[in-house]
C-alpha positions in Angstrom: -41.5 -29.6 23.3 -41.5 -25.7 22.7 -42.9 -24.0 19.5 -41.7 -20.4 18.8 -44.2 -18.1 17.2 -42.4 -14.8 16.5 -44.4 -11.7 15.5 -47.6 -13.6 15.3 -51.4 -13.1 16.4 -53.7 -14.9 18.9 -55.5 -16.6 15.6 -52.3 -18.2 14.5 -51.3 -19.2 18.1 -54.9 -20.9 18.4 -54.3 -22.7 15.0 -50.9 -23.7 16.1 -52.4 -25.4 19.2 -54.9 -27.4 17.1 -52.1 -28.5 14.6 -50.1 -29.7 17.6 -52.9 -31.7 19.0 -53.6 -33.1 15.5 -49.9 -33.9 14.6 -48.6 -35.2 17.7 -51.6 -35.7 20.1 -49.5 -34.4 22.9 -52.1 -31.7 24.1 -54.7 -33.5 26.0 -58.3 -32.1 26.1 -59.0 -33.1 29.8 -58.3 -29.6 31.2 -60.3 -28.3 34.3 -59.5 -24.7 33.9 -57.6 -21.7 32.4 -54.7 -20.2 34.4 -53.9 -16.7 33.2 -50.6 -15.2 34.6 -49.9 -11.6 34.5 -46.4 -11.0 34.7 -43.4 -9.1 33.1 -40.4 -10.1 31.0 -37.7 -11.8 33.2 -40.2 -12.9 35.8 -42.2 -15.9 33.9 -40.0 -18.9 34.5 -40.6 -19.1 38.4 -44.3 -18.6 37.8 -44.6 -21.3 35.0 -42.6 -23.7 37.1 -45.0 -23.3 39.8 -48.0 -23.7 37.4 -46.5 -26.8 36.0 -46.0 -28.4 39.3 -49.8 -27.5 40.4 -50.9 -28.8 37.0 -50.2 -32.4 38.2 -53.1 -31.9 40.7 -54.9 -29.4 38.5 -54.6 -30.3 34.7 -55.1 -26.8 33.0 -54.1 -24.5 30.2 -51.6 -21.9 31.3 -51.6 -18.4 29.5 -48.9 -16.2 30.4 -49.1 -12.7 29.5 -45.8 -10.8 29.7 -45.7 -7.2 29.2 -42.9 -4.8 29.9 -44.1 -1.9 32.1 -44.3 1.4 29.9 -44.6 -0.4 26.6 -48.3 -0.6 26.1 -48.2 2.6 24.2 -48.8 3.5 20.7 -45.3 5.1 20.5 -44.0 1.4 20.8 -44.4 -0.7 17.5 -47.1 -3.3 18.2 -45.9 -7.0 18.4 -46.9 -10.1 19.8 -44.4 -13.0 20.2 -45.7 -16.3 21.5 -44.4 -19.5 22.6 -46.2 -22.8 23.0 -44.9 -25.3 25.3 -46.3 -29.0 25.6 -45.3 -32.3 27.0 -42.3 -32.4 29.3 -41.9 -28.8 29.2 -45.3 -27.9 30.5 -45.8 -30.9 33.2 -49.6 -31.8 32.9 -50.7 -28.4 31.4 -50.2 -26.8 28.3 -48.2 -23.4 28.5 -48.8 -20.4 26.0 -46.5 -17.4 26.7 -47.5 -14.2 25.0 -44.9 -11.3 24.9 -46.7 -8.2 23.6 -45.9 -4.7 23.2 -47.2 -1.6 21.8 -51.0 -1.6 20.7 -50.8 -5.3 21.1 -50.5 -5.1 24.8 -53.1 -2.3 25.5 -56.1 -4.7 25.6 -54.9 -7.8 27.7 -58.5 -9.1 27.9 -58.7 -9.4 23.8 -55.2 -10.9 24.0 -56.2 -14.0 25.8 -60.1 -14.3 25.1 -59.2 -16.4 21.9 -57.1 -18.8 23.7 -59.4 -19.7 26.8 -60.8 -23.2 27.1 -64.6 -23.2 26.3 -66.7 -23.9 29.1 -63.7 -23.9 31.9 -63.4 -21.6 34.6 -60.7 -18.9 34.4 -58.3 -18.0 37.1 -56.0 -14.9 37.0 -52.8 -14.9 38.9 -50.4 -11.7 39.5 -47.1 -13.3 40.9 -45.7 -9.8 41.1 -47.3 -6.5 41.2 -50.7 -6.5 41.0 -53.5 -3.9 39.8 -55.1 -1.4 42.2 -58.4 -3.3 41.9 -57.9 -6.9 40.7 -61.6 -7.4 40.1 -62.0 -4.4 37.6 -58.7 -5.0 35.7 -59.0 -6.5 32.1 -57.8 -9.8 33.3 -59.4 -9.8 36.3 -63.0 -9.3 34.8 -62.9 -12.4 32.9 -61.9 -14.7 36.0 -63.8 -16.5 38.6 -60.8 -16.4 41.1 -58.2 -13.8 41.1 -55.0 -14.3 43.1 -52.5 -11.8 44.2 -49.5 -11.6 46.6 -49.3 -8.8 48.9 -46.0 -9.8 50.1 -44.5 -9.3 46.4 -45.9 -5.5 46.3 -43.5 -2.6 47.2 -45.4 -1.9 50.5 -46.9 -5.2 51.6 -48.8 -3.6 54.4 -50.2 -0.9 52.4 -51.1 -3.4 49.6 -53.1 -5.5 52.2 -55.2 -2.7 53.0 -55.7 -1.8 49.5 -57.1 -5.3 49.0 -59.5 -4.9 51.6 -60.8 -1.5 50.3 -61.3 -3.1 46.9 -62.4 -6.9 47.9 -64.5 -8.5 45.4 -65.8 -12.2 46.0 -63.4 -14.2 43.9 -60.2 -12.4 45.2 -57.6 -14.4 47.1 -54.0 -13.5 48.2 -51.1 -15.8 49.1 -50.5 -13.9 52.5 -53.8 -15.8 53.3 -52.9 -19.2 51.8 -49.5 -19.1 53.8 -51.5 -18.9 56.9 -53.0 -22.6 56.6 -50.4 -24.5 58.7 -50.4 -21.7 61.5 -54.2 -21.7 61.5 -54.5 -25.5 61.4 -52.1 -25.5 64.6 -53.6 -22.7 66.5 -57.0 -24.3 66.0 -55.7 -27.8 67.2 -54.5 -26.0 70.5 -57.7 -24.6 71.4 -59.6 -27.8 70.6 -57.8 -29.5 73.6 -58.5 -29.0 77.3 -58.8 -26.7 79.5 -61.4 -25.1 76.6 -61.0 -21.7 78.4 -61.9 -18.7 76.6 -58.9 -16.5 75.2 -58.8 -13.2 76.8 -55.9 -11.5 74.8 -53.9 -12.2 71.6 -50.7 -10.9 70.6 -49.2 -11.7 67.1 -45.8 -10.7 65.9 -43.8 -10.8 62.6 -41.9 -8.8 60.1 -43.3 -5.5 58.7 -42.8 -7.0 55.2 -45.2 -10.0 56.3 -48.8 -9.3 55.4 -49.7 -12.8 56.7 -48.9 -11.6 60.3 -51.4 -8.9 60.0 -54.0 -11.4 58.4 -53.2 -13.8 61.2 -54.1 -11.2 63.9 -57.3 -10.2 61.9 -58.3 -13.8 61.8 -57.7 -14.4 65.6 -59.4 -11.1 66.5 -62.5 -11.9 64.3 -62.8 -15.6 65.6 -61.9 -15.1 69.2 -63.5 -11.8 69.8 -61.0 -10.6 72.2 -58.3 -7.9 72.3 -55.7 -8.6 69.8 -52.4 -6.8 69.2 -50.2 -7.3 66.1 -46.4 -6.3 66.6 -44.5 -5.4 63.2 -40.8 -5.4 63.6 -38.2 -4.4 61.1 -36.7 -6.7 58.7 -33.2 -8.3 59.8 -31.4 -11.6 58.6 -33.7 -14.5 59.2 -36.4 -12.6 60.8 -38.9 -12.5 57.8 -42.6 -14.0 58.1 -44.5 -14.5 61.3 -42.5 -14.7 64.4 -45.1 -16.0 67.0 -48.5 -15.9 68.6 -49.2 -15.4 72.4 -52.6 -16.4 73.8 -53.7 -15.5 77.4 -56.3 -17.4 79.2 -57.1 -18.0 82.9 -54.6 -21.1 83.4 -51.6 -19.3 81.8 -50.0 -18.3 78.6 -50.1 -20.3 75.4 -47.1 -19.5 73.0 -46.4 -20.7 69.4 -43.0 -19.1 68.6 -40.9 -19.7 65.5 -37.3 -19.2 66.5 -35.7 -20.8 63.5 -36.8 -21.1 60.1 -39.4 -23.8 59.6 -39.6 -24.9 63.1 -41.8 -23.6 65.8 -41.9 -24.2 69.6 -45.2 -24.6 71.3 -45.4 -23.8 75.0 -48.6 -24.5 77.2 -49.1 -24.5 80.9 -48.1 -27.8 82.9 -47.2 -29.5 79.3 -43.6 -30.2 77.8 -42.4 -28.0 75.0 -43.1 -29.4 71.4 -41.4 -28.7 68.3 -44.1 -28.0 65.4 -43.0 -28.0 61.7 -44.2 -24.8 60.4 -42.2 -24.2 56.9 -42.9 -21.2 54.7 -45.2 -22.5 52.0 -43.4 -22.6 48.6 -45.2 -21.0 45.6 -46.3 -24.3 44.1 -48.0 -25.3 47.3 -49.8 -21.9 47.7 -51.0 -22.0 44.0 -52.4 -25.4 44.1 -54.1 -24.8 47.3 -55.8 -21.8 45.9 -56.9 -24.0 42.9 -58.4 -26.5 44.8 -61.7 -24.0 44.9 -63.1 -22.1 42.2 -65.8 -20.5 44.3 -65.2 -17.4 46.5 -63.3 -17.8 49.8 -66.0 -16.6 52.2 -63.6 -16.7 55.4 -60.8 -14.7 53.7 -63.4 -12.3 52.3 -64.7 -11.7 56.0 -61.3 -11.5 57.3 -59.8 -8.9 55.0 -63.1 -7.0 54.6 -63.9 -6.9 58.5 -61.1 -8.3 60.4 -58.6 -5.7 59.4 -61.0 -2.9 60.3 -61.2 -4.5 63.9 -57.4 -4.3 64.0 -57.1 -0.6 63.3 -55.2 1.1 66.1 -54.1 -2.3 67.6 -50.9 -2.6 65.4 -47.4 -1.5 66.4 -44.2 -1.0 64.2 -41.0 -1.5 66.3 -37.7 -0.8 65.0 
């Protein structure tokens, strides 16, 4: 069910939510958090779809703040249009879409405060372009967790280093979430004999893949050995992480993704293994990040310390 509320106020939206619950009982009260999605017109539906899928694991209230860039000024007539989605149109959540312009869009914090679930944690997600300092932004200040996506920024590598400089406990980025399968596979390899120390690491990937840089930072921090990161220009089929090489006394260990979704594991004196390493979907990344509402200390250590250790060890090739 979708309820349209044109030219409204947040107070009227809140009253409409109560009325929907009283009349139809379609809005359950068992929500565990409030997810605030900050986006712009035309980009809401993909984020809402991911949130609806994730809500089946994490029942929540979803508040979408959609503001056209450049319209949050007094030169534009103030207006707030709202949309409430419940039932089959909202998965296991309730979705409130707020489209604001003019003075109504200038204070995003006030726009959502009256719609937050009482006594429930708040997570803010920027699926597109994020503020320079998420923790100090209007929607970031009210959140326990703040999720960005460096790969969605105009310059992903620069965005990653900007996040390192502005890191605040509670920050998270999908560039790190997408590494879960890679980190698990590499950890499994090193948990097997011959248990030799790694002497050198080489990570390669596309220049538009901040996950490649974060993987190198994580390995540099954990293995404490020379680590090089090679970033190549983007060509058809060459997005994301390409592969990892680990050098040790007994030989070279390689985990290389030659085709989308499948990587080949090569180890000395062992047969080749094909490993499933698909790119994680938006829904998987969001659901993964919502499983914890406390700061991700490992991510904080990698982005705040590991990236600095990589300085001078990155190479960009044509």
